[in-house]
C-alpha positions in Angstrom: -17.3 20.7 22.9 -18.2 17.2 21.9 -15.4 14.7 21.2 -15.4 12.8 18.0 -13.7 9.4 17.8 -11.8 8.9 14.6 -11.0 5.4 13.3 -7.5 5.4 12.0 -8.1 2.2 10.1 -11.2 3.7 8.3 -9.3 6.9 7.4 -6.3 4.8 6.1 -8.6 2.6 4.1 -10.3 5.6 2.5 -7.0 7.2 1.6 -5.8 3.9 0.1 -8.8 2.9 -1.9 -9.9 6.3 -3.1 -7.3 9.0 -3.0 -4.2 6.9 -3.7 -6.0 4.6 -6.2 -7.3 7.6 -8.2 -3.8 9.1 -8.4 -2.5 5.7 -9.6 -5.2 5.6 -12.3 -4.3 9.1 -13.4 -0.6 8.1 -13.6 -1.5 4.9 -15.5 -3.3 7.1 -18.1 0.1 8.8 -18.7 1.8 5.5 -19.1 3.4 5.9 -15.6 3.1 2.6 -13.7 4.0 2.9 -10.0 5.6 -0.1 -8.5 6.6 -1.2 -5.1 9.8 -3.2 -4.9 11.0 -4.6 -1.6 14.3 -6.4 -1.0 13.9 -8.8 1.9 17.0 -10.3 3.4 16.8 -13.1 5.9 13.8 -14.9 7.3 12.6 -12.8 10.2 8.8 -13.4 10.5 8.1 -9.8 11.6 9.8 -8.4 8.5 8.0 -10.9 6.2 4.7 -10.0 7.8 5.3 -6.3 7.4 6.2 -6.8 3.7 3.1 -9.0 3.1 1.0 -6.2 4.5 2.6 -3.7 2.2 2.0 -6.0 -0.8 -1.7 -6.2 0.2 -1.9 -2.4 0.4 -0.3 -2.1 -3.0 -2.9 -4.4 -4.6 -5.7 -2.4 -3.0 -4.2 0.8 -4.5 -3.6 -0.7 -7.9 0.1 -0.6 -7.6 2.3 -3.4 -8.9 4.6 -5.0 -6.2 7.6 -7.2 -6.4 9.5 -8.8 -3.5 13.0 -10.0 -3.9 13.9 -12.5 -1.1 17.5 -13.3 -0.3 
């Protein structure tokens, strides 16, 4: 048996930019607009970085995002 190396980043990117994006497009056609809303409390750099990454993924998938910082 030959081992096959799978790139998790490539698989995730494919899911995000094709599968998820197509589902979002179909929902938009039905006037359903998915949106990511994050409530961020405090100023921990790790949390802010995590949320920024989620915002970036939302944009790639065509999902609106909003971050409420407190």
